[in-house]
N, C-alpha and C positions, 0 to 999 in steps of 0.2 A: 504494500500500500504506500502510495506517495501522497502525503497530505500537505503539499507545498502550495496549494491554492493556485493562484494565477502564475506562479513560477514552477509549476509541476513539470512542464516540458524541459525547462532548463535544468532542474534538479535531476531528472531522469538521464539527461545527457552526461552529467558528471559521473554516473555509474556505468556508462557504456563500456569503458575499458575493463570493467571488473565482471564481465560475463552477462551483460544484458542480452536477452534473446535476439536472434537475428531478424525476427519479424518486426515490422514497424509497431510502435507502441501507440495504441489508440487511447486518447485521454479526453475526458470532458471536464472542463473546469466548472465547478458548481459554486454558486454564490447563494447565500440565503436571501430570500425575498419575504418581506413581511407586509401583508395587507394591513392597512390602518383604516379604521372606521372614522366617520365624522364625529365631531364632539357630541356627547350624549349629556343632556341636561341633568339627568339623575346622577350621573357620575360626578359632574362638576359640583352639584349641590352636596353630595356626600363627602367629597374631598374637602370642600370649604368648611363643612360642619365638623368633620373629624380630624382634619389636618393630616391625613395619611392616605396612601393609595390602597386600592383593593388588593387582596392577596392574589398572587399568581396561581393559575391552575395549570398543572403539568400532568400529562399522561405519558409515561415512558413506554408503554406498550405500543403506542402508535406514533411516538416521537412528535408530540404536539404540545404547545403551550399557548395560553391566553393570559395576557397581562394588561394592566392599565398603562396607557401612553398618554400623558397629559390628561385630557378629559374624554378620551376615546379608548378604544381597545386595539391591541396589537395581537395578531394571530400569526404564529410562526411554527416552523418545524423544529 
């Protein structure tokens, strides 16, 4: 596994002299994308009243989380 992100191809080339397979390496650079929702009045009111954000919800079985981002929600992998 090569977890070098946007530099994955360059890092893979560093290891070519040390026995990289002769076939071309196929790579896909993955970046996280997070959909954000519009501001939600109820979240803004709760944050103003309690002075803290909502707790984050995480489900490790499906690699998912939902957390407060300002006065909206952030959904991510």
